N, C-alpha and C positions, 0 to 999 in steps of 0.2 A: 538404628538405622537398618534398612531391609538388606538382604543378601545382594540381590540384583543391583542396587544403588551402589553398594560398594564395588562390584564387579566393573560398573560403569565409570565410576570415579577413578578407579585404578587403571582402566584402559585409557581413559582420557589423559591420565597423567603419563602413561607410557608413551603415547602418542606425542605429547608435549615434548618429553625427554628426546625422543627421537629427532623432532624438528629443530633442536638447538644443539645437538652432540654432532662430533665428527669434525674432519679437516674441512678447509675452505672448499675444497674439491667436491665433497659430499655436499655443501651447502650450494654450491652452483647447480649440481644434478637436481636437488630438491625443488628449484625453481620449475621444472618441468613437470607440469600437472595435466593428467588426463581425467576425464570421466571415468570412474570406476564401473565396471560391468558386473560386479559381483552382488550379490543378493543379501540382503541383513534380515536376521530374525530374532523375535522375542518371543520365549515362550512357544517356540515352533511356529510363531505366526509371522509371515512376511510382512515387513512394513518398509513404507518407502522413505529412503533416507539419499539425500543429495551428497554424494561420496566423490572424491578425487583421488586418484593413484598418484602418490608423490614419491620417488625414489623407493618403490617396492611397498610402500604402506597406504593403507586406505586413511583418508582424512575425512571427517564430517564435522559439522558444526556442534560445538557445545550445546549451544540451546537446543538443536535437534535433539540430541541425546536426552538432556533434561525433560523434554516433552514427552518421549518415549517412555522413559523410565520413571518420569515423575519426581524430579527434585528441582529445587528452586536455583534460578540464575538471575542475579541482577548485575547492573553496571553502574559504577559510582564513576560519575564524569569527572568530578573535582580530583579524585584520586588517579584517575585513569585505570581503574582496576575492575576487574571481573570477579565476582564473589558467587561462590557456590555454596548453597543451603541444603545439605543432604536431608535434613528433617522438614523440609518445607514442601510443600506440594508446588508443582511447576504452575506458573501463571503467565499467560500471554502477556508480551510487553507492549503495552499501548500508551503513548505520550499524551500527557494531559494537554488539552489544546491552550489553555490560560497560561501555562508555564513553558510554551513550545519555544525552543530555540531558533530564532531567525535564520541560523546559518544552516541548520539541519532542513528546514523547511524547503530552501533552494537547492538541497544535495540530490545529486542524481543516484538512483539505486544501483546497487551492486546485483546485477541480474543472475539468477539462476539459469543453468542450461541443462538441456537434456543430453544423453548420449551421443544423438546424432547432430549435436550442436545447436539444434533450434532453442530460442529463447522463451522463458516463462516469464511473463509481465509481473512485476512486483505486486504483491497482495497487502503491503502494510500502509499504503498511501503515500510512498515515496514517489520521487518524479522519475520517469522514464520518458527519455528522448530518444525516438527512434533513430536509427542510422541506415543508409544506403548499405546494403548486404545482410542487414539483421534478418532471421528466419523466426518469425513468431509461430509458437505453438498454439493452435486454435482449440477450442473447447471439444470440438468433434473430432480431436486426434489428428488432424492435418497441420500441414506447415504452410506458411504464408510469407514469400519473400517480398521484403521493401526494396523497391527500386528507385523511388524519388521522394525526398523530404524537403524539397525546395520550399515548399510553403510553411513547413513546421516552423514552430517559434519565429515566425516572421509577422509577429504581431497578430496573428489570426486575422489577417485583412483588416486590422486596426491601424489608427496613426500613432501609436507608441506600444512599447512592450508591456505585458500585462503584470511584470514584476514579481516580486515573492508573494507568499501567501499573506495576508492580511494579520496584522498585530492586533491584540485584544485592546478595546477601549472599554471594557466592562468586565466583570467577573463572568466568564463564560461557564463556569461549572454550574452555575445555578439555573442553567436552562436544561432542555431535552437532551439526552446525550446518546444519539443513535449510534449502533454499532456500522462500521465499514462493511459493505458488501463485498461478495468476491468480485475480483476484477476479470469479468467474464471478456472472453474474445470470441465474438460470434462471427460467422463466416456464411456468406450467401452467394450463390451463383444464379445469374440470370442472363438473359438475353443481352442486358445492357454493359454486363461486366461481372468481374469477380471481387466481391466486397467483404472487407473486416470492419468489426465495430468492437473497440476496445474499451471497456468501461474505465474511464481515466477518474482514479481515486484522488488524485493529487489536486486536479481541477474540481471534483465534487467538495472536497474539502474547502477550496476556495470559495465556492457557494455557501458551504455551511458556516465558515467564518464570518463573510459578509452579512449573512442573516442575524447570527450571534449579536454582531455590533449594532445591527438595525434593530434589534429588538431592545438593546440596552437603551436606545434612544428614543424609544417609542413611549409617548407619555400614556398611552391607554394600557400597553402591557405592563410597564412599570409603575407599581403602586407602593409609594415610599420606599422605593429603592430595592424593591423585592418584585419579582414575576408575578403577574395576576394568575391565579389557580382556579379551578374548576370546582364545582361543588362538592366533586367527591374526592378532591385533594390533588388532582392530577395536573400537570402544567396545561395553562390554555393554550399554549402552542406545542402540537406535537409534529417531529420533524422525522421523515424517512428519507433515506438516502437511495431509494429505489422508486421506481414508478410501477404500479400493479398493471397487470395486462389491461384491466378493463378502463384504466384511465390513459388518456392520450395528452402529453403535454405539449405545449408549444415551443419547438428549440429555438434558439436565438443563437447567432454567432455574427461578429466576434464577441468577444468578453465585454459587456458593459457592467461596469461596477454600480451604478445606479439601478439595474434592473431589479435586483432582489430587494433593496430598501423600498422603491416604489411599489412593488408589489405588496411587500408587508403593510406600510402606512395606508395603502388604500383599502386593505381588508385584514386589519391585524386580528390574529387569533385563528383557531382550528388547525387544520392539518396542512403540513407544507411538504411537499414532494420534490427532491432536488437529485439531479444526476448529469453526468458530463460523460460524453464519448467522443474519442477518436475515429474519424471516419477515413478509410482508405479504399481506393477503388483500382483494381489492376495494378497493385502495388505501390500506388501513388498516394502519398497523403493529401488529403482534400480539405478538411476542417475540424475542429473541436466544437460539438454541439454542446449547448447547454439547455438542460431540461428543466422547467419550472412550473408547478401545478400547484 
């Protein structure tokens, strides 16, 4: 085990010990958490870490330390245990769609915050439901205050709630597995108002999972239970979770579950571009747009 891994693991153990030691009054005081203003360095290089000062100590996520120092972290859901692998390299935790837990699909993300209290939207595909008073950190470094969410989660102007993410009706792992893009927060100001567009990864996954299920049901794509392949051995259907600038998608809202299967069955094969955006104007939520090309 490398020396820096030893140091990181010892430090993590010390912090864990502080968190569980002391009398009840100390435990009560530890509930007061503030964003830490201190900087963190590894080999004289400043690194960004989300840290909180609790009872005079800095607390950071063990997974963040693992990523910086490069040791493995896994979670055993059945044993409810976090496992540290000092001699393994760090690997990003990505849930496999085919074995996704329905309960986790509908969970609301624990948001990270900045020292000024602004919110960073989740980057892992978990669901973020904005609240009045939320201040969103935009990609250009500015903050955007949410003032009205009366339209949010009100069926997206539909007749019924969209519900949880789809369950697999086939083996999703046999299809193209695109990486989640960055959950951008784009801000625009014009004579009409002050807008932000938040890339909604949770709803993008809804589009992806619907596409997977539609592919599994398409007789042209599936041949003897396996997906059709191109002559070069690559999947016949290539999936992208962003639209390049040169392509213009036709957005639709509210969500229509039949929209993606209809598009696939009308022209199976080729490249499919999917993305979803939450649109706000002057602090007010307007709609979630679904883009398909």
